[in-house]
C-alpha positions in Angstrom: 40.3 8.0 201.3 38.4 9.3 198.3 37.2 12.2 200.4 40.7 13.0 201.4 40.5 12.0 205.1 43.4 9.7 204.6 46.0 9.7 201.8 46.1 6.0 201.0 44.2 2.8 202.1 44.3 -0.9 202.0 41.3 -3.2 202.0 40.0 -6.7 201.1 37.6 -7.0 198.1 35.6 -9.4 200.2 35.0 -6.7 202.8 33.5 -4.4 200.3 30.8 -6.4 198.4 29.3 -4.6 195.5 31.9 -1.7 195.4 33.8 -3.2 192.5 32.8 -5.2 189.4 35.3 -6.9 187.2 38.2 -6.4 189.6 36.4 -8.3 192.5 36.9 -11.9 191.4 36.9 -13.6 194.8 33.3 -14.9 194.7 34.0 -16.7 191.4 36.1 -19.0 193.6 39.1 -19.5 191.2 41.9 -19.8 193.7 45.7 -19.8 193.3 47.3 -22.8 194.9 49.3 -20.5 197.2 49.7 -16.9 197.9 52.4 -16.3 195.3 50.4 -17.9 192.5 47.2 -16.0 193.6 49.1 -12.7 193.9 50.9 -12.9 190.6 47.8 -14.2 188.7 45.7 -11.4 190.1 48.3 -8.8 189.4 48.5 -10.0 185.8 44.7 -9.9 185.4 44.3 -6.4 186.9 47.2 -4.8 185.2 46.9 -6.5 181.9 43.4 -5.2 181.2 43.0 -1.5 181.5 39.2 -1.7 181.5 39.5 -3.8 184.7 42.3 -1.8 186.2 40.3 1.4 185.8 38.0 0.4 188.6 40.9 1.0 190.9 43.1 3.3 188.9 41.2 6.4 187.8 40.7 10.1 188.4 39.9 9.4 192.1 42.4 6.8 193.1 45.8 5.6 192.1 46.3 1.8 192.2 49.6 0.9 194.0 49.4 -2.9 194.3 47.1 -6.0 194.5 47.9 -9.3 196.2 46.3 -12.3 197.7 46.7 -14.1 201.1 46.2 -17.2 199.1 43.3 -19.7 199.4 41.4 -20.1 202.6 41.4 -23.6 204.1 38.7 -25.4 206.0 39.8 -26.2 209.5 37.6 -28.3 211.8 37.4 -30.1 215.2 37.2 -33.4 213.4 38.6 -34.9 210.1 37.0 -33.7 206.9 37.9 -35.8 203.9 34.6 -35.9 202.0 32.3 -33.2 200.6 29.5 -34.8 202.6 31.5 -34.0 205.8 30.3 -30.4 205.5 26.7 -31.4 206.1 25.4 -29.7 209.3 28.8 -28.3 210.2 28.5 -24.9 211.9 31.1 -23.1 209.8 32.5 -19.7 210.5 33.4 -17.2 207.8 34.4 -13.6 207.6 34.4 -12.5 203.9 31.7 -11.9 201.4 30.4 -14.9 199.4 31.9 -17.6 201.6 28.5 -18.1 203.3 27.1 -19.2 199.9 29.9 -21.7 199.5 29.2 -23.1 202.9 25.5 -23.5 202.2 26.2 -25.1 198.8 28.4 -27.7 200.5 25.7 -28.5 203.1 27.1 -26.5 206.0 25.6 -23.9 208.3 27.3 -20.5 207.7 28.1 -18.5 210.9 29.7 -15.0 210.5 32.8 -14.8 212.8 35.5 -12.2 212.6 39.1 -13.6 212.8 39.8 -12.4 216.4 36.7 -14.2 217.5 37.4 -17.6 215.9 39.0 -19.1 218.9 36.2 -18.3 221.3 33.6 -19.2 218.7 35.0 -22.8 218.5 35.7 -23.1 222.2 32.1 -22.2 223.1 30.7 -24.5 220.5 29.2 -21.8 218.4 31.1 -23.2 215.4 33.0 -26.4 214.8 34.5 -25.6 211.5 36.1 -22.4 210.1 37.2 -20.9 206.8 40.4 -18.8 207.1 43.8 -18.2 205.6 46.4 -20.4 207.3 48.5 -17.3 208.1 46.5 -17.0 211.4 46.7 -20.6 212.4 49.7 -20.4 214.7 49.7 -16.7 215.8 46.0 -16.9 216.8 46.7 -20.3 218.5 43.8 -21.8 216.6 45.5 -25.2 216.7 44.3 -25.4 220.3 40.7 -25.6 219.3 40.8 -26.9 215.7 42.5 -30.3 215.1 42.1 -30.9 211.3 42.8 -29.1 208.1 41.2 -30.0 204.8 43.9 -29.7 202.1 41.8 -28.2 199.3 42.1 -24.5 198.3 38.9 -22.4 198.3 37.6 -18.9 198.8 40.7 -16.8 197.9 41.1 -13.4 199.5 42.3 -10.6 197.3 43.6 -7.2 198.6 44.3 -3.8 197.1 46.4 -0.8 198.1 45.3 2.6 196.6 46.1 6.2 197.0 44.0 9.3 196.7 44.7 10.6 193.1 45.1 14.2 194.2 47.7 13.2 196.8 49.5 11.1 194.2 49.5 13.9 191.6 50.9 16.3 194.2 53.8 14.1 195.2 57.3 15.1 194.0 58.4 13.2 191.0 61.2 11.4 192.9 58.8 10.1 195.5 56.4 8.9 192.9 59.3 7.1 191.2 60.2 5.4 194.5 56.6 4.2 195.0 56.3 3.0 191.4 59.5 0.9 191.9 58.4 -0.6 195.2 54.8 -1.4 194.6 53.1 -3.0 191.6 54.5 -6.3 190.6 57.3 -6.0 193.1 54.9 -5.7 196.0 52.6 -8.5 194.7 55.6 -10.8 194.5 57.1 -9.8 197.8 53.8 -10.1 199.7 53.1 -13.5 198.1 56.6 -14.8 199.1 56.2 -13.5 202.7 52.8 -15.0 203.2 53.8 -18.4 201.8 56.8 -18.5 204.0 54.6 -17.7 207.0 52.1 -20.4 206.1 54.9 -22.9 205.6 56.5 -22.1 208.9 53.1 -22.2 210.7 52.3 -25.6 209.2 55.7 -27.0 209.9 55.4 -25.9 213.5 51.9 -27.4 214.1 52.9 -30.6 212.4 56.2 -30.9 214.4 54.3 -30.3 217.6 51.4 -32.7 216.6 48.8 -29.9 216.8 46.9 -30.4 213.6 46.5 -33.0 210.9 46.5 -32.0 207.2 43.9 -34.2 205.5 44.1 -34.7 201.7 40.9 -35.2 199.7 40.8 -38.4 197.6 40.7 -37.7 193.8 37.0 -38.6 193.7 36.2 -36.1 196.4 38.2 -33.4 194.8 36.1 -33.9 191.6 33.0 -33.6 193.7 34.2 -30.4 195.3 35.1 -28.9 192.0 31.6 -29.8 190.7 30.0 -28.2 193.8 32.0 -25.0 193.3 31.6 -24.7 189.6 28.2 -22.9 189.7 29.9 -19.9 191.5 31.6 -18.9 188.2 28.3 -18.7 186.4 26.7 -16.8 189.3 29.6 -14.3 189.3 29.0 -13.6 185.6 25.2 -13.3 186.1 25.6 -10.9 189.0 27.8 -8.6 187.0 25.6 -8.7 184.0 22.6 -7.7 186.1 24.7 -4.7 187.2 25.2 -3.7 183.5 28.8 -5.1 183.3 28.5 -6.6 179.9 32.1 -8.0 179.7 31.7 -10.2 182.7 32.2 -13.5 180.9 35.2 -12.2 179.1 36.6 -10.9 182.4 36.2 -14.2 184.1 37.8 -16.1 181.3 40.8 -13.7 181.3 41.1 -14.1 185.1 40.9 -17.9 184.9 43.6 -17.9 182.3 45.9 -15.7 184.3 45.4 -17.9 187.4 46.0 -21.0 185.4 49.3 -19.6 184.2 50.3 -18.4 187.6 49.5 -21.7 189.2 51.7 -23.5 186.7 54.6 -21.1 187.3 54.4 -20.5 191.0 52.3 -23.3 192.4 55.2 -25.7 193.1 
């Protein structure tokens, strides 16, 4: 897109490790409790800090919108209600950094693209998977995975950008239409749609007794948070090695944005 082969493009930060710095917060593992909270928190973080936003909005690209598919969930062929249940699990993942989470929890990371999850589990190549619940019903994953761990992890963040030259050459009225329909409006709309899809999917699998949603006891939730806490420090250290001296400040700002969004939208 930067080279002008296409006018605009959408991608997942986790699919482009190392391309962005402050804006790519996924590997710090600070999730929103749902897609709306994650989308609005991320929108606030990106657009409220120009030095972060400039990674996406600059003389090469125009930022149109950011959003999140919400947290990924752990789905397995057997109940998982303890952190120790990860030990030895062959766990599929498809975004950057999730392999390190799996390893930290005692599992065995196996790269699997979403279209291949079903066959991977069916053939015994994996017995556990990380994915956003948006694909649980349409991919018929309930046929091979019976249990869902109800604990948000590994959020996926997306962005939509346009080639800056193309943007600058658009008529003023078209730019105005795009400005009105992207940005916060799009973050909010995508979050709402995704949460509705996840809700409908979970309602369907529960009504048809396809999957069980397993809550973690409070003690295990504390253990999980402790196990994931080092990823924040690792995120900061990685950015500082790359010369991004405001990494700690960036992560604190992002965590604050997500805390506010979870309080407002995570109901």
